[in-house]
N, C-alpha and C positions, 0 to 999 in steps of 0.2 A: 573815493580814498587814497592817495601816494600811493607806489607800491613798494616804495622804499617802509611805507606802515605796517603794509601788510606782512611783508617780510617777519618785520620784528615779532607781529603780534602773532606771527605762524610759527618759530623757533622760539617761543615763551610756551609756559604750561599747556598741552593740549593732548589731547586722546585719539589716537591713531588707528583705522581702521582698513580694511581691503587694498591696497595699493602694491606695487613693485619696487618704489623707490619712496623717495623721501620729498619732504616740501623744498631742500635744497635743489630740486627742477624745476622751480616754480621762475630761474632767472637764465636767460638764455632760452635754446631752443629743448632743454632737458639735459641729461645720460647724454653723452654718445654716444653709437654705436662704432667701433672698430673693426668689427671684422662680422660676414656674415656663417664661415665655414665651419663647421665642428671642430675640424682639424688643425686651423688656425687658432679657438679657444683653447685647446687645448698647449698649446706653447706660446701662450702669450699675446696670442689675439691678432699679432702684426702678420710676420713672415714675409718682409715686401722684397727681399731677392730670391722668394723661391721657383725654380720651376717644377711644375706638377703635373703631371700627366693626369694622375686619377682624380684631381679637385679642381673647380672651377674659384681662383683668387678674385675676390672683389677690390683689394687693395691696390694691385697692381697688374694692370691690362696686360702689360708684357710678357707674363707669365703664359698666356693662351699661345706662344708662339710651339708649344709642344704639345699643343693637342694633338692626338690620336684616335681616339674614339668621341662619338657623340656623346657630351653627356646631358643630365639630367639632376640636379639637386634640390633636396626642401632641407629647410629648419626647422626644431621645435625645442622652444626652450622654458624651463621650470625658472621663476626668480622667487626665492626667498627672501626676507630682511627682515635682519632682527635691530631694531631702533630703539635707543636708550639716551635719556638727560637724566639729569640730578633728581628729577621727580618716577622716575620709572622706566621700564623697558615694556616693549611689543614688538610681537611678529606679525608677520603678514606673507601671503602669497599670492603669486599668479600665473599660471600657463599660457603663453601666445606661440605665434607661428610667426616666425622670424622673416620666413619670405623663401623665394625660389629662384633658380639660375638657371640657364639652358646655354649650353656652348656645342661647338662642333668645328674641327677641322677643318678649312678649304684648301691648303697646300701646304704639306708637310716640308716641304723643299723648302720653300723662301719663308715657313714659320708664319704662315693666315691663318689665325682663328679668330673665331668670329662668337660671343658669347652679350647676353642678353640678360635681364632678371630683373625684379625688385624688390628690395631692401629696404632694411627702414636703415633712417641717418642717425636719427635723435630718439628718446623716448620723456614722455610727461605723465607720471601716476603718481599721486598722493594723495590726503583726505587726513584731515585735521580738525580738531574742534576745540575752542576754550570755551571758559563758561566767565560770566560777568555779577558780579552781585550789584544789583542796582539802587542808587542812592535817591531817586523820585520818586518818594510815594506815589504816582499816577503811574509809574510805570513797574513790573514785574522783572524780577533776574532774568536775565537771557545767556544765549549761546551765540556765538558766532562761531559756522562752521567755513573750511575752505576746502577748495577739493580741484584738482589738476588734471585733464587727459588728454591725452592727443600725443603728435610729436610731428615730425619728418620723416615720408619717406622719399623713396627714388627708385626711379625707373632708367634702365641705363640700357645702352647698347652700344657695342665698340670693337676692336678689331686689334690685330696684332702683324707685328711685322720682322721677319729678321734680318737684319742687314748683312752686311760681308764682316769676317771675321766673329762672326755666332752671337753678334752684337744683338740683344732683342727689344723694339718699342713698343706700344700699343697708346692707343686712344680711345676714351668712350666720350660720345652726349646721351647728359645727363637732363634727364627732368624732375624736378623737386617739386613736392608739393605735400597738405597735410591739413591738417586741423591744432591751434593749440587754442584749448578749451581752458579757462580761469574762473571758477566759479566759486563764488560766498554764499552764505544762508545766515540770514538774523533770525531767533527765535524766543522766542519770549516763551517763559512756563506760565504766564497767564493766558489763556484762550480769547482772551477780551483785548487783549495787544494783536497787532497785524502783522503776521511775519512780512519778509521782503526776500528775494532772492535778487542776488546781481551776477551776470555771464558775461565773459569779457571773453570774446570770442575773434583767431587771428585765421584769416585762409590764405595761408600763401602758395605762390607757385611762380616755377622761374625755370630756367636752366643755366645747364653748368656743364664741366666736363674735367677728367681724369684722364692725365697724360703721364706716362710712365716708361723707363726702361729697365733693363737687366743686362749685366755685362755679359762675355763668354766667361770658360775657366779659365782665372788667374794663376791656377794653378799649373797652367802650363809655362809659364814665364818662372813661376819662383820654382818648379820641380821638385816641392818637398815630397819624399817620399810615405811622411805618413798623413797626407789628405789625396782626397782623389778629385776632389771638386772646389771648389773655393769665387765664390763670385758675389759679386756686390749689387744696388738696385735700388733706385728711388722712383717713387712718385710725386705728384702735384693734383691737389683735388683744387678747382676754382670755380666759384660759385655767382652767377650775376647777381645783383641787386632781385631780391625776388618780390613781386608783386602781391600785395598783402591787402585783403577785403578786411576789416574789421567794424565788430558789430560790438556797442555794447546795449544788455536790456535791461530791463527790472521786472519784477514779479510780484504782486502781493497779492493778498485775497482779493481783493476787487480789480487789477487793473492789470494790464501788461503792454509795458511801456518801451519802445526804441529809442534810449537817452542818445545813442550816439551812432554813427556810419560813415565814414571813410574808408578811402582808400590810401596805403600809404607802401612804403616800400621797409625789406627785416633784410639789413645786409648780414653774409657770413664770411667770417676770416678764412681766407685762405689756408689750406690742410696740409704739410711738409711730410713726408713718411722718406725715411733712410730704412738702408737695411745691407746686412753682413752675412751671408752662410757660408758654410763651409762644412765637407763631408770627411770624419777619422774616418782612415781606413773608407770599408765599403759601407758600415752599416751604421755608422754615428752622427746625424746630421746634428750640426747646432747653429742656431741664430740668434742674432744681435740684431734689435730695432730702433728706432727714435722716430717718433711724431711728434709734431708739434702747431698748434693752432692758437692765434692770438686775440682773446678773447676782450682784450681792450677795443679790439675795432669792431666789439659786434652793436650794431645800430638797428633799432627801430624808430621812425620817421627822424632818422638824422641823428636820436640821442643814446649816446654811450651809457655803459651803467657801471658806475663805482662797487657792484657787487660780482665785478666779473674782472678778471687777471687773463695773462698767458697760460694755455693749460699744454701740456707736453706731457708724454709718454715711455718710461723707456723700459723694453723688456727682452728677455732672454727663453729661449727654448730648444727645447733638446728632442729628438725622435731617434728612436732605435729602427732602422729599415732591416728586415730579415731580406737577404738573399732567397729569390724564389729558384726553387729547384723541383723537379719533380717527383714524386712519390712526400713531398711534405706533410705533415699531418694542421688540422687547423689553429693550431694553437704556435705552431712555428713559421704560421702565415701571418701573423699578427703584428701589429705595428703600436708601439709604447712612445707615449711622449711626455713630458712635463715641462712647466713652466714658469718664470718670474715675474713680475712687473713693479714700479712703483710710477704713480701715476700724480701729475698735480693738476687737479679738475680745475675748470675755471671759474669754481665758487671760491670768495672772501666775502666774512662777515665778520662785524667785530676786532678790526686787524688781524684776523687769523684766517688762512687758507686754508682750505679744505683737500689733503692728501689722500691718497689710497694704496693698499700693498695688496699683491693681489699672488696668489698660488694658485698655478693650474696643471691640471694631469688631463691626462684623452688618451684614446684610443682607436685603434681600424680593425674591424671585423670584418673578416673576405665572404662575402657573399655570390662566390661562383666566379668567373672571369668576369674582371674589368667591374664587380660589381662591390659596394662597400656597404657597413653603415658605422658612422662614427660617434662615439660618447666623450662629452667632455664633461668634467669639474672644474667651477673657479668659486673659490674662497676668498672674500676681500674683507677690508676692513679698511673705513671712509670715516674721517670726520672725528672730534673729541666733543665731550660733554664738559668741557671748561668754556667757561664767558657764555653757558647756558646754550650751546650749542648740541646739534647730535653727535651721535656714534653710531655710524650702522656696519653690519654685519653682515655682508653678502653671500650664501650660496647659490650658484646659478648650476642648472647642468641643461646643455646642449646636447641636442641628437639632432644628427646627420646622417643625411640616403643618397647614397651617389651610385647613379646608374650609367654603364657606361658600354654603347653598342657599337656597332659598326653600320653607318650611314649614308649616306651621300660619294657611294664608291662606284666611280668610275671604270667603265673596262673598257677594254680597246678591240674594238672592230676586227 
């Protein structure tokens, strides 16, 4: 059955069960992940131009030039989504471990920091069922269920370096791998009719790189009294053609058969990130970011898809950073964050683009010296119920734990 027919069936009348996203993720490689850090989640997810000593950014490796402690970070996410169309509304949720990162400074003088980790790149998770009435007296009424699971993950290692004039650069070596599984099952109400299962699985693997820069403090040129820091930054994410094993199998009551097995390529488009950040006074950080990825160029086996388009995201974030002083109480040391974003997702159906509006908030609670626990919440609205499409309301809760210790210290003899 052709993919276009599948998506039309999925987007029609259905019932939704346990999942963390919608049938929109049937296309491309699923919903894109922009950030791993709960801190960045609370500020709109990007933070391209931020130099942060207390967190490990996976958006721009140039930010690692400010490492002054060995850091280990973990992330946990709760995803809840309410999905509605013209016939009803459904809610489902799940919790997942986002990943982990590890970073340490090598040379504070030259801004050499090293980081590595395992983080998600995309996520597929949906389930839908459509019921049919048979017009053939020999065949009973039946239903077809559709399910998608998996996504892409990224294993990376990289480093940063500080050039003259306090200009930071960074680069990573990335390894991509994952499982993209698409199931469909035909079930008859009459037990005398045989059921049938179809499983299309992609197993992509390949390499890529992320290159980034963050400028020096440009306020030294402007000399604006109300600013204490002004920086611009950018990064690009390049992915080679992913070698992909493809397997299509069918399962019935009497037979398991591999219909097709082959090796092909998945081509992911280039992702570009740009950002501006500045600190008002000494305590109020503001970020403005942009990310773009042209999914018109996404290909499987050399073929593009008419239901994918250019994806981009605008976001802005705000953070209150308290001035650290001796004798401060716990609540006086807490950071507070807020963010907004507009996202044109890569999904495009029935001449309608699927856009997303998001609101973010977050906080950091100190856990002793250089250790913290981060919380972030995201509320998003995506899509529309017009043209029998889907409207989604997301609630996402992020928990991040960051540990900082003094390791690898050299002592003079």
